[in-house]
C-alpha positions as semicolon CSV with decimal commas, in nm:
position;residue;x (nm);y (nm);z (nm)
1;M;8,541;8,178;14,284
2;D;8,263;7,968;14,076
3;I;8,370;7,814;13,756
4;N;8,121;8,035;13,568
5;L;8,212;8,334;13,686
6;L;8,557;8,273;13,552
7;D;8,488;8,091;13,176
8;R;8,242;8,400;13,193
9;I;8,524;8,625;13,285
10;L;8,775;8,448;13,050
11;H;8,475;8,396;12,741
12;A;8,480;8,811;12,774
13;M;8,857;8,876;12,748
14;D;8,854;8,647;12,416
15;E;8,575;8,840;12,297
16;A;8,750;9,186;12,360
17;G;9,033;9,059;12,213
18;S;8,827;8,980;11,873
19;V;8,681;9,314;11,800
20;R;9,004;9,409;11,628
21;T;8,918;9,116;11,358
22;L;8,567;9,349;11,303
23;V;8,725;9,627;11,097
24;P;8,618;9,624;10,717
25;E;8,840;9,363;10,501
26;L;9,189;9,455;10,501
27;P;9,400;9,482;10,114
28;K;9,536;9,184;10,021
29;G;9,857;9,106;10,180
30;V;9,807;9,411;10,452
31;R;9,779;9,193;10,845
32;P;9,662;9,365;11,160
33;V;10,048;9,452;11,222
34;H;10,096;9,639;10,957
35;L;9,799;9,902;11,038
36;R;10,029;9,889;11,417
37;V;10,304;9,997;11,239
38;L;10,132;10,303;11,015
39;D;9,905;10,434;11,312
40;A;10,232;10,491;11,523
41;L;10,406;10,623;11,173
42;S;10,151;10,850;11,121
43;R;10,119;10,960;11,537
44;S;10,464;10,961;11,559
45;R;10,638;11,068;11,265
46;G;10,831;11,488;11,190
47;D;10,756;11,719;10,919
48;D;10,926;11,509;10,691
49;G;10,756;11,249;10,677
50;C;11,024;11,054;10,853
51;V;10,980;10,801;11,154
52;R;11,327;10,598;11,295
53;V;11,197;10,223;11,261
54;S;11,324;10,217;11,636
55;D;11,088;10,473;11,726
56;I;10,783;10,294;11,566
57;A;10,908;9,958;11,759
58;D;10,906;10,160;12,073
59;A;10,582;10,332;12,040
60;L;10,404;9,981;12,020
61;D;10,644;9,839;12,241
62;M;10,735;9,559;12,010
63;R;11,071;9,399;11,957
64;M;11,288;9,522;11,687
65;P;11,336;9,242;11,480
66;N;10,923;9,189;11,464
67;V;10,900;9,558;11,338
68;T;11,204;9,500;11,099
69;R;11,023;9,208;10,967
70;A;10,682;9,447;10,893
71;V;10,868;9,697;10,715
72;R;10,996;9,488;10,481
73;E;10,655;9,333;10,455
74;M;10,506;9,661;10,373
75;T;10,729;9,800;10,187
76;G;10,682;9,556;9,951
77;L;10,293;9,589;9,957
78;G;10,386;9,957;9,820
79;L;10,283;10,091;10,165
80;L;10,611;10,287;10,306
81;E;10,947;10,394;10,130
82;K;11,267;10,326;10,326
83;T;11,545;10,619;10,363
84;S;11,877;10,661;10,583
85;D;11,872;10,889;10,804
86;P;12,113;11,195;10,623
87;V;12,250;11,285;10,953
88;D;12,348;10,915;11,027
89;R;12,373;10,695;10,758
90;R;12,294;10,358;10,994
91;V;11,980;10,474;11,117
92;V;11,682;10,357;10,913
93;L;11,367;10,581;10,862
94;V;11,026;10,513;10,711
95;R;10,784;10,708;10,530
96;A;10,446;10,584;10,436
97;T;10,366;10,597;10,074
98;P;10,039;10,726;9,934
99;A;9,912;10,404;9,947
100;G;9,993;10,354;10,313
101;E;9,838;10,686;10,365
102;E;9,498;10,568;10,207
103;C;9,492;10,250;10,440
104;V;9,524;10,471;10,747
105;R;9,258;10,719;10,625
106;R;9,056;10,398;10,564
107;Y;9,155;10,148;10,812
108;I;9,292;10,403;11,116
109;V;9,094;10,748;11,126
110;G;8,750;10,630;10,924
111;V;8,742;10,294;11,191
112;R;8,805;10,474;11,509
113;Q;8,582;10,746;11,397
114;R;8,333;10,506;11,342
115;I;8,348;10,309;11,703
116;E;8,422;10,608;11,867
117;T;8,097;10,768;11,760
118;E;7,886;10,454;11,852
119;L;8,096;10,426;12,211
120;M;8,060;10,762;12,312
121;A;7,674;10,711;12,286
122;T;7,612;10,365;12,416
123;V;7,849;10,435;12,736
124;S;8,014;10,648;12,939
125;V;8,368;10,778;13,006
126;E;8,329;10,608;13,400
127;D;8,216;10,259;13,256
128;I;8,532;10,299;13,009
129;N;8,801;10,333;13,249
130;A;8,676;10,076;13,456
131;M;8,681;9,809;13,223
132;I;9,017;9,921;13,115
133;A;9,096;9,876;13,496
134;T;8,888;9,548;13,492
135;I;9,092;9,387;13,203
136;D;9,463;9,494;13,324
137;A;9,367;9,315;13,657
138;V;9,230;9,032;13,559
139;K;9,551;8,977;13,280
140;A;9,799;9,031;13,576
141;A;9,534;8,790;13,814
142;V;9,595;8,538;13,501
143;V;9,991;8,599;13,395
144;K;10,049;8,542;13,802
145;A;9,883;8,205;13,856
146;C;10,040;8,086;13,477
147;G;10,398;8,221;13,603
148;R;10,445;8,411;13,303
């Protein structure tokens, strides 16, 4: 493979990863992982608005200590509130506060809608699917080559 082609592939992967940095500036103390937690919570919450912390970890494919740390930070920021499961007191449940719901509306739903509108107007679904498959294949090859 031409070294310039490899450089272009790796540069494109870096650029793709940097897209998440283009969202509007987050409120003080709010990190991208907090938005991921809010997104997972908003997709899987029950009728009472609560989700088990372990379910968020599963949905995000993250380790429990990392999700627990994010939940603790988010509780301190007023984005989440914690409670115990009334059936099993060992289970920690979380729900978004009004400030957390506002983050979901502004930084997840709103941004996604604008991106989706622009993306669908400029890139075909077939091209998007091909891009995803290509990124997955390139990542697998890099992981294999680097022994990770």
